C-alpha positions as CSV (number, residue, x, y, z in Angstrom):
1,M,20.1,-1.4,-33.5
2,F,16.4,-1.0,-34.3
3,N,16.7,-1.9,-38.0
4,E,15.1,-5.3,-37.3
5,I,12.0,-3.7,-35.8
6,S,11.6,-0.9,-38.3
7,S,13.6,1.3,-40.6
8,N,11.3,4.2,-40.1
9,P,12.8,6.6,-37.4
10,L,9.3,7.8,-36.4
11,V,8.2,4.3,-35.4
12,V,11.5,3.7,-33.5
13,F,11.0,7.1,-31.7
14,L,7.4,6.2,-30.7
15,I,8.5,2.7,-29.5
16,I,11.1,4.3,-27.3
17,V,8.7,7.0,-25.9
18,L,6.1,4.4,-25.2
19,S,8.6,2.1,-23.4
20,F,9.7,4.9,-21.1
21,S,6.1,6.0,-20.5
22,L,5.2,2.5,-19.5
23,L,8.2,2.3,-17.2
24,F,7.4,5.7,-15.6
25,F,3.7,4.7,-14.9
26,A,4.7,1.3,-13.5
27,V,7.1,3.0,-11.1
28,H,4.5,5.7,-10.3
29,S,1.9,3.1,-9.4
30,I,4.2,1.0,-7.2
31,S,6.0,3.8,-5.3
32,K,4.0,4.9,-2.4
33,F,4.9,6.4,1.0
34,F,3.5,4.3,3.9
35,E,3.0,5.6,7.4
36,Y,1.7,3.5,10.4
37,D,1.0,5.0,13.8
38,S,-0.6,2.9,16.6
39,D,0.1,5.2,19.6
40,G,-3.0,5.9,21.7
41,M,-6.4,4.4,21.3
42,K,-6.5,4.9,17.5
43,V,-4.5,3.5,14.7
44,V,-3.7,5.7,11.7
45,V,-2.5,4.1,8.4
46,T,-1.6,6.4,5.5
47,N,-0.5,5.8,1.9
48,K,0.7,8.7,-0.2
49,G,2.2,8.9,-3.7
50,L,6.0,9.5,-3.9
51,L,6.2,10.8,-7.5
52,L,4.4,14.1,-8.3
53,S,2.9,14.2,-4.8
54,D,3.8,17.8,-4.1
55,R,1.6,19.0,-6.9
56,F,-1.1,16.3,-7.1
57,N,-2.1,14.8,-3.8
58,Y,-4.9,12.7,-5.3
59,R,-3.2,9.4,-4.3
60,E,-3.5,9.8,-0.5
61,H,-5.4,7.1,1.3
62,T,-5.8,7.4,5.1
63,V,-7.7,5.1,7.5
64,E,-8.1,5.9,11.2
65,F,-9.8,3.3,13.4
66,N,-10.0,2.2,17.0
67,K,-7.7,-0.6,18.0
68,T,-10.8,-2.6,19.2
69,D,-12.2,-2.5,15.6
70,L,-9.4,-4.5,14.0
71,K,-10.6,-7.9,13.1
72,G,-7.7,-9.2,11.0
73,F,-4.9,-8.4,8.6
74,K,-2.8,-10.0,5.9
75,F,0.5,-9.2,4.1
76,N,0.4,-10.1,0.4
77,N,3.8,-10.5,-1.1
78,Y,3.9,-10.4,-4.9
79,V,7.1,-10.4,-7.0
80,V,7.5,-6.6,-7.1
81,Y,4.5,-5.4,-5.1
82,N,3.6,-5.9,-1.4
83,T,0.3,-5.0,0.2
84,L,-1.2,-4.9,3.6
85,V,-4.9,-5.8,3.9
86,L,-6.7,-4.7,7.1
87,L,-10.1,-6.1,8.0
88,I,-11.8,-3.4,10.1
89,K,-15.2,-3.4,11.7
90,D,-17.2,-0.3,10.8
91,K,-20.0,1.5,12.7
92,S,-22.7,-0.8,11.3
93,G,-20.9,-3.9,12.5
94,T,-19.9,-5.2,9.1
95,S,-16.3,-5.8,8.1
96,K,-14.5,-3.6,5.6
97,K,-11.2,-4.4,3.8
98,E,-8.7,-1.7,3.4
99,R,-5.6,-2.2,1.2
100,F,-2.3,-0.4,1.5
101,N,0.8,-0.5,-0.6
102,V,3.8,-1.5,1.5
103,T,6.3,-2.2,-1.3
104,L,8.9,0.3,-0.2
105,V,8.6,-0.6,3.5
106,S,11.6,-2.6,4.7
107,K,11.2,-6.2,5.9
108,K,12.2,-5.2,9.4
109,K,9.5,-2.5,9.6
110,R,6.9,-4.9,8.2
111,K,7.8,-7.3,11.0
112,Y,7.2,-4.6,13.7
113,I,3.9,-3.7,12.1
114,K,2.9,-7.4,12.1
115,Q,3.8,-7.7,15.8
116,S,1.8,-4.6,16.6
117,L,-1.3,-5.8,14.7
118,N,-1.0,-9.3,16.2
119,K,-0.9,-7.7,19.7
120,M,-4.1,-5.7,18.9
121,I,-5.9,-8.8,17.7
122,K,-4.9,-10.8,20.7
123,N,-6.2,-8.1,23.0
124,N,-9.4,-7.9,21.0
125,R,-10.0,-11.6,21.4
126,K,-9.2,-11.4,25.1
127,L,-11.8,-8.6,25.5
128,A,-14.4,-10.6,23.5
129,S,-14.0,-13.7,25.6
130,S,-14.4,-11.9,28.9
């Protein structure tokens, strides 16, 4: 099968190992656990790695902010990768973008998150105008 590529078995073996390694790292970078909690006065958004997360927890990204600090959000839908970008006002008054991987979150749950974030922005605009 690989005679067209190379007749050397070592080269064929390296090509196969490299292909599987690339596939593993692609899945490793895309697969992240997403958690959203908007109960109370604060919002907590967390991303954690799914693969190898028990041993190596270096991929955890958590943001906690007051509901009144949310300025905007956007869902970016790429072919195999979806992100949530939050625009949050920090203590100095400047805006900060936080990105979260929502690839494995179902469409229905993304819809509920969008509704919750829209409600927060609407309440923030109401508070700013009064």
